[in-house]
ZAKE-583585 format. One record per residue (C-alpha): residue number from 1; residue in three letters; z, x, y. Coordinates in nm, 2 decimals. Example, Ala and Ser with C-alpha at 12.3 -4.5 7.8 and 13.67 -1.06 7.14 Angstrom:
REM residues 2
(1,'ALA',(0.78,1.23,-0.45)) (2,'SER',(0.71,1.37,-0.11)) 
//
This chain:
REM residues 87
(1,'MET',(1.10,1.33,0.69)) (2,'ARG',(0.96,1.35,0.34)) (3,'VAL',(0.64,1.52,0.26)) (4,'MET',(0.37,1.31,0.10)) (5,'THR',(0.18,1.42,-0.21)) (6,'VAL',(-0.20,1.42,-0.22)) (7,'LEU',(-0.18,1.11,-0.44)) (8,'GLU',(0.06,0.93,-0.20)) (9,'LYS',(-0.18,1.01,0.09)) (10,'SER',(-0.47,0.86,-0.12)) (11,'ILE',(-0.26,0.55,-0.18)) (12,'LEU',(-0.18,0.52,0.19)) (13,'ASN',(-0.55,0.55,0.28)) (14,'LYS',(-0.63,0.28,0.03)) (15,'LEU',(-0.36,0.06,0.17)) (16,'VAL',(-0.50,0.11,0.52)) (17,'GLU',(-0.84,0.02,0.39)) (18,'LEU',(-0.69,-0.30,0.23)) (19,'GLU',(-0.53,-0.40,0.56)) (20,'ALA',(-0.86,-0.36,0.74)) (21,'ALA',(-1.04,-0.56,0.47)) (22,'VAL',(-0.79,-0.85,0.50)) (23,'LYS',(-0.83,-0.85,0.88)) (24,'CYS',(-1.21,-0.86,0.83)) (25,'LEU',(-1.16,-1.18,0.61)) (26,'ARG',(-0.96,-1.34,0.89)) (27,'THR',(-1.23,-1.27,1.15)) (28,'GLY',(-1.52,-1.40,0.94)) (29,'GLY',(-1.68,-1.06,0.90)) (30,'PRO',(-1.87,-0.95,0.59)) (31,'LYS',(-1.67,-1.03,0.27)) (32,'PRO',(-1.50,-0.71,0.15)) (33,'ASP',(-1.46,-0.63,-0.22)) (34,'LEU',(-1.09,-0.67,-0.25)) (35,'ALA',(-1.09,-0.66,-0.63)) (36,'SER',(-1.21,-0.30,-0.63)) (37,'ILE',(-0.94,-0.21,-0.38)) (38,'PHE',(-0.67,-0.37,-0.59)) (39,'LEU',(-0.81,-0.19,-0.90)) (40,'GLU',(-0.80,0.14,-0.73)) (41,'LEU',(-0.45,0.09,-0.61)) (42,'ASP',(-0.34,-0.01,-0.96)) (43,'GLY',(-0.50,0.31,-1.10)) (44,'MET',(-0.34,0.53,-0.84)) (45,'THR',(0.00,0.37,-0.89)) (46,'SER',(-0.02,0.43,-1.27)) (47,'GLU',(-0.08,0.80,-1.19)) (48,'LEU',(0.24,0.85,-0.99)) (49,'PRO',(0.48,1.09,-1.15)) (50,'TRP',(0.82,0.98,-1.29)) (51,'ASP',(1.01,1.13,-1.00)) (52,'THR',(0.83,0.92,-0.73)) (53,'ASP',(1.07,0.74,-0.50)) (54,'PRO',(1.19,0.43,-0.67)) (55,'ASN',(1.14,0.22,-0.36)) (56,'LEU',(0.77,0.31,-0.35)) (57,'LEU',(0.73,0.24,-0.72)) (58,'HIS',(0.90,-0.10,-0.67)) (59,'TYR',(0.68,-0.20,-0.37)) (60,'LEU',(0.36,-0.10,-0.55)) (61,'SER',(0.45,-0.26,-0.88)) (62,'LYS',(0.54,-0.59,-0.70)) (63,'LYS',(0.22,-0.57,-0.50)) (64,'SER',(0.42,-0.55,-0.18)) (65,'TYR',(0.14,-0.35,-0.02)) (66,'GLN',(0.26,-0.39,0.34)) (67,'LYS',(0.60,-0.26,0.25)) (68,'ALA',(0.45,0.03,0.05)) (69,'MET',(0.24,0.12,0.35)) (70,'LEU',(0.54,0.11,0.59)) (71,'PHE',(0.73,0.33,0.34)) (72,'LEU',(0.45,0.59,0.32)) (73,'GLN',(0.42,0.59,0.70)) (74,'GLY',(0.78,0.68,0.74)) (75,'ARG',(0.87,0.33,0.87)) (76,'GLU',(1.10,0.22,0.59)) (77,'SER',(1.35,0.07,0.83)) (78,'GLU',(1.09,-0.19,0.92)) (79,'ASN',(1.10,-0.31,0.56)) (80,'ALA',(1.46,-0.43,0.61)) (81,'GLN',(1.34,-0.64,0.90)) (82,'SER',(1.04,-0.78,0.70)) (83,'ASN',(1.00,-1.15,0.65)) (84,'GLY',(0.87,-1.10,0.30)) (85,'ARG',(0.51,-1.12,0.40)) (86,'HIS',(0.27,-0.95,0.15)) (87,'VAL',(-0.07,-0.80,0.23)) 
//
């Protein structure tokens, strides 16, 4: 299993926050500020070093946040089974 960098851990935390915010929208809870979450993810993505795993870079650049989260959680095999759903 690969070891995550501090930046990758921050990205994972932000992806988990995004997932919770999306669930909140579905349940009619208070409207979260998704724009700021997306802005932070874009900023963190731009800070990733050149030697970052190409799969992670691909997922983040394509805004495939569910796939990026699975990758960072060590659940990459689930991406092959994905139905292409984006979060």
